[in-house]
C-alpha positions in Angstrom: -0.2 -0.2 0.1 2.9 2.3 1.0 4.7 1.6 -1.8 1.8 2.1 -4.3 1.2 5.8 -3.1 4.6 6.7 -3.4 4.7 5.6 -6.8 1.5 7.4 -7.4 2.8 10.4 -5.9 6.0 10.3 -7.7 4.0 9.5 -11.2 2.1 12.9 -10.3 5.2 14.9 -9.4 6.5 13.5 -13.0 3.8 14.6 -14.7 3.5 18.4 -13.1 7.1 18.8 -13.7 6.5 17.6 -17.6 3.5 20.0 -18.0 5.7 23.0 -16.3 8.4 22.2 -18.7 6.1 23.0 -21.7 5.5 26.4 -21.6 1.9 25.7 -23.0 0.4 26.9 -19.4 -3.2 26.5 -19.4 -5.7 29.5 -20.5 -7.4 29.6 -16.8 -4.0 31.2 -15.4 -1.1 32.7 -16.9 2.1 34.0 -14.9 3.2 37.5 -15.2 7.0 38.4 -13.8 8.4 41.7 -13.7 11.4 42.9 -11.9 9.9 46.0 -10.4 9.1 45.6 -6.8 5.7 46.0 -5.3 3.8 49.4 -6.0 6.4 50.9 -8.6 5.8 51.6 -11.8 6.2 48.7 -13.3 4.4 46.5 -10.7 1.2 49.0 -11.4 1.6 48.4 -15.2 1.5 44.6 -14.5 -1.4 45.0 -12.2 -3.2 47.1 -15.3 -2.7 44.2 -17.5 -4.3 41.3 -15.3 -6.9 43.6 -14.3 -7.7 44.3 -18.3 -7.3 40.6 -19.3 -9.5 39.4 -16.4 -12.5 42.0 -17.0 -12.2 41.5 -20.6 -12.6 37.6 -20.7 -15.3 37.7 -17.7 -12.7 35.8 -15.5 -12.2 32.6 -17.9 -8.5 34.0 -18.5 -6.6 34.9 -15.5 -2.8 36.6 -14.8 -0.8 35.8 -11.6 1.5 38.5 -11.0 4.9 38.1 -9.7 6.9 41.2 -8.8 10.7 41.1 -8.0 10.3 37.4 -7.6 10.1 35.2 -10.0 12.2 36.6 -12.6 14.9 39.8 -12.3 14.8 42.0 -15.4 18.2 40.4 -16.5 16.6 37.0 -16.1 13.4 37.9 -17.9 14.5 37.5 -21.4 15.9 33.8 -20.6 13.4 32.9 -17.9 10.6 33.6 -21.2 12.2 31.5 -23.4 12.5 28.6 -20.7 9.1 28.8 -19.9 9.6 30.2 -16.3 7.2 32.7 -16.7 4.5 33.3 -19.5 4.5 36.9 -19.7 7.2 39.0 -18.4 8.7 43.1 -18.5 11.7 42.8 -21.1 14.3 45.7 -20.9 15.6 45.3 -24.7 18.4 47.9 -24.4 19.9 45.5 -21.4 20.2 42.9 -24.5 22.0 44.9 -27.3 22.9 41.7 -29.1 19.7 40.1 -28.6 17.3 42.9 -29.9 19.3 45.0 -32.3 16.4 45.8 -34.5 14.1 46.6 -31.8 16.6 48.8 -29.8 17.6 50.8 -32.7 14.5 52.4 -32.3 14.8 53.0 -28.7 17.9 55.1 -29.7 15.7 57.5 -31.4 13.8 58.8 -28.6 15.5 62.2 -28.6 14.0 62.4 -32.0 10.8 64.5 -30.3 13.5 67.1 -29.2 13.8 68.5 -32.7 10.2 69.7 -32.5 10.0 71.1 -28.9 6.7 68.9 -28.2 5.6 69.0 -24.8 6.6 65.9 -22.2 3.2 64.4 -22.2 3.5 64.5 -26.3 6.2 62.9 -26.6 5.8 59.9 -24.2 2.3 59.4 -25.6 3.3 59.5 -29.0 6.2 57.3 -28.9 4.6 54.7 -27.2 2.0 54.1 -29.7 4.4 54.8 -32.6 7.1 52.2 -31.9 4.1 49.3 -31.2 2.5 50.3 -34.3 5.9 50.5 -36.3 7.3 47.0 -35.0 4.4 45.3 -35.6 3.6 46.5 -39.2 7.0 47.3 -40.7 9.6 45.8 -39.0 9.4 42.0 -39.4 13.0 41.8 -38.3 12.1 43.1 -34.8 9.0 40.7 -34.7 11.5 37.5 -35.6 14.3 38.5 -33.1 12.0 38.0 -30.4 10.3 34.8 -31.8 14.2 33.7 -31.9 14.2 33.6 -28.2 11.0 31.8 -28.1 8.8 35.0 -27.2 6.5 37.2 -28.7 6.7 41.2 -28.6 3.6 42.9 -27.1 4.6 46.2 -26.2 7.1 49.1 -25.7 6.3 52.0 -23.7 8.1 55.5 -23.1 9.5 56.9 -19.7 8.7 60.7 -19.2 11.8 62.9 -20.6 15.3 63.0 -19.4 17.1 66.2 -17.6 19.8 66.9 -15.3 19.6 66.5 -11.6 22.9 68.0 -10.0 24.5 69.4 -7.0 24.9 72.8 -8.6 23.3 74.7 -11.5 24.4 73.2 -14.9 22.7 75.1 -17.8 25.1 75.8 -20.3 27.7 73.7 -22.4 30.5 75.1 -20.1 29.0 74.4 -16.6 28.7 70.4 -18.3 32.6 70.5 -19.0 34.4 68.1 -16.9 31.2 67.3 -15.0 31.0 63.7 -14.0 27.4 62.9 -15.4 25.8 59.3 -14.5 24.2 58.2 -17.9 21.9 55.2 -18.6 22.4 54.5 -22.3 24.8 55.0 -25.2 22.7 58.1 -26.6 23.3 60.1 -23.3 26.6 59.0 -22.8 27.4 60.2 -26.5 25.6 63.6 -25.5 27.6 64.3 -22.6 30.7 63.4 -24.4 29.8 66.0 -27.0 29.4 68.6 -24.5 32.8 67.6 -23.2 31.8 66.1 -19.8 32.4 62.9 -18.5 29.8 60.0 -18.9 29.7 57.2 -15.9 28.0 54.1 -16.0 26.6 53.0 -12.5 23.5 51.0 -11.6 20.7 53.1 -10.7 20.4 52.1 -7.5 23.6 53.0 -6.3 23.0 56.8 -8.2 21.5 58.0 -4.9 24.7 57.6 -2.9 26.8 58.3 -5.7 25.1 61.8 -5.8 25.1 62.4 -2.3 29.0 61.6 -1.7 29.9 63.3 -4.9 31.1 60.3 -7.0 29.3 61.8 -9.6 27.9 65.4 -10.2 24.8 65.0 -11.7 22.5 62.1 -13.1 20.9 62.3 -16.5 17.4 60.9 -15.9 13.6 60.8 -16.3 12.0 63.6 -13.8 9.7 60.4 -12.4 12.7 59.1 -10.9 13.7 62.3 -9.1 10.8 61.1 -6.7 10.8 57.4 -7.8 14.3 57.1 -6.4 14.3 59.8 -3.8 16.9 61.6 -6.0 15.1 65.2 -4.9 16.7 64.2 -1.2 20.3 64.6 -2.7 20.3 67.2 -5.5 20.3 70.7 -5.5 19.4 72.0 -8.9 17.2 70.2 -11.9 17.8 71.3 -15.3 15.2 70.2 -17.9 15.1 70.7 -21.6 18.3 68.7 -21.8 19.5 66.2 -22.6 16.0 65.3 -23.4 14.5 62.0 -25.0 13.3 59.3 -22.8 14.1 55.7 -22.1 11.9 53.5 -24.4 12.9 50.0 -23.8 10.1 48.9 -21.1 8.3 46.5 -22.9 6.0 43.0 -22.5 6.5 39.9 -24.0 4.7 36.8 -24.0 6.1 33.2 -24.3 5.8 32.0 -27.8 4.5 28.6 -26.9 1.8 30.1 -24.7 0.8 32.3 -27.3 0.3 29.6 -29.6 -1.9 27.3 -26.9 -4.2 30.5 -26.7 -7.4 30.5 -28.5 -7.7 33.3 -31.1 -10.4 35.1 -28.5 -7.6 35.1 -25.6 -5.1 36.6 -27.9 -7.1 39.4 -28.7 -7.7 40.2 -24.9 -3.8 39.8 -24.2 -3.5 42.2 -26.6 -6.0 44.3 -24.9 -4.2 44.0 -21.7 -0.9 45.2 -23.7 -2.6 48.2 -24.7 -4.3 49.0 -21.6 -0.9 48.6 -19.8 0.9 50.8 -22.1 -1.4 53.7 -21.2 -1.0 53.1 -17.6 2.6 53.0 -17.8 3.1 56.0 -19.5 0.3 57.8 -17.5 1.7 56.8 -14.3 5.5 58.1 -15.8 3.7 61.5 -16.5 1.7 62.0 -13.2 4.8 61.5 -11.6 6.5 63.8 -13.7 4.0 66.5 -13.0 4.4 65.8 -9.4 8.3 66.2 -9.3 7.5 69.5 -11.0 5.4 70.6 -8.2 7.5 69.3 -5.3 10.5 71.3 -7.0 8.5 74.5 -7.0 7.3 73.9 -3.4 10.7 73.1 -2.1 13.6 75.8 -0.8 16.5 73.4 -1.2 15.9 72.4 -5.0 16.0 75.0 -8.0 14.7 74.2 -11.7 16.7 76.0 -14.4 15.6 76.2 -18.0 19.0 75.4 -20.2 20.6 78.5 -22.2 19.5 78.5 -25.9 23.0 78.0 -27.0 22.6 74.8 -24.9 19.3 73.8 -26.3 20.8 74.7 -30.0 24.2 72.0 -29.3 21.7 69.8 -28.1 19.4 69.5 -31.4 22.8 69.8 -33.2 24.0 66.6 -31.5 20.4 64.8 -32.2 20.4 65.4 -35.9 24.3 64.1 -36.0 23.7 61.4 -33.7 20.8 60.3 -35.6 23.4 59.4 -38.5 25.6 57.7 -35.9 23.1 55.3 -34.6 22.0 54.1 -38.1 26.1 53.8 -39.3 26.3 51.9 -36.2 23.4 49.5 -36.4 24.5 48.8 -39.9 28.1 48.0 -38.9 27.5 46.2 -35.7 24.3 44.2 -36.5 24.3 44.1 -40.5 21.1 46.1 -40.3 21.7 47.4 -44.4 18.8 49.5 -44.2 19.1 51.2 -40.9 19.1 54.7 -42.2 16.0 53.9 -44.5 14.1 52.7 -41.3 15.0 55.3 -39.0 13.7 57.5 -41.5 10.2 55.9 -41.5 10.2 55.7 -38.1 10.5 59.3 -37.6 7.6 59.4 -40.2 5.4 57.3 -37.9 6.7 59.2 -34.8 5.2 62.6 -36.6 1.9 60.9 -37.3 1.3 59.9 -33.8 2.2 63.6 -32.5 -0.4 64.5 -34.4 -2.6 61.5 -32.9 -2.0 62.1 -29.5 -3.4 65.4 -29.7 -6.3 66.2 -27.0 -5.6 62.9 -24.9 -5.3 63.3 -21.5 -7.0 60.3 -19.3 -5.8 56.5 -19.4 -9.1 55.7 -20.9 -8.8 57.9 -24.1 -4.9 56.8 -24.3 -5.9 53.2 -23.9 -8.8 53.8 -26.4 -6.5 55.3 -28.9 -3.8 52.6 -28.5 -6.1 50.1 -28.9 -8.2 51.5 -31.7 -4.9 52.5 -33.7 -2.8 49.6 -32.9 -3.3 46.5 -31.0 -7.3 46.1 -32.5 -5.8 46.0 -36.0 -3.2 43.1 -35.3 -4.4 39.6 -36.9 -4.0 37.0 -33.8 -4.7 34.4 -36.3 -1.2 34.9 -38.0 0.6 37.3 -35.8 4.0 35.4 -34.2 2.6 32.0 -35.5 
């Protein structure tokens, strides 16, 4: 009797293990992993996705979220590939060799600075434009995700980047020799062009770096002035330069899971992606505005406008850097038509600047993303 019970338990355990390794999770519950901690923008975006999926499906399709527990950001692409989770937040710029076609587009987030659009417009427009372009015009982007056993769903944009410093930095002369923490190659190139010294340290070490004088400034999106509490250790903020956003926060789904879903469930997943896109970008914008409010009320921190000469120098850098990016991706990753793709994406981005006019709420933004992009994806063929 005991032997039989043990044997049955062993068989059951092996069966569960085999099912867990197939990647084809049941439609009743999927697993979503984010490297973001609870109650941060990333986890709130995941929660918005979960709520949208469960509401739209009437509870037939559910998702369990894992905030900073199942997979870290560095583990997510391989974790999705190996079916450790069904969905996850993938920060594509962290993996340049894996997602070069996608990342090339994220290096163009400074382009809206050439048109002097306001923060909200730049954020809303880039988020819509990059997903529309990838799903409709970039089969190589789709394929590089599929090559890693996952399906691209969306990318979203942070709020615009400024300089958080311990002294007033408003001119090119002020930047010379300054040690400026950067979070990506485009900002590193900008700092070097302005004769500063780019410093690469993890974001979770930047607070200490600023407080101890290891770095003089950090180039960061304004939302993170609050999210990482930089407001406690800097005295001066300059917005308008370097500009641009971090446009590489995306959501992918395991390809086996995607294929196992019905067409109705795939449509529901895409609606969740539209809702999550709107939620995250709106949260970034709300934090951006809250940071401006707190700066205005603070007696310990000053908000600066950059000198016109620095603004013009930055625009000149952006124009030249777009050519640099195209040449780099052609030489490094063999994207022969890089220049043409970037020009096409800029056209799509310009169209989205017009599309987001008058959009003010997360509900309006969700409807826009759903109507213009996600609802038009043919779920019977997409990434199959």
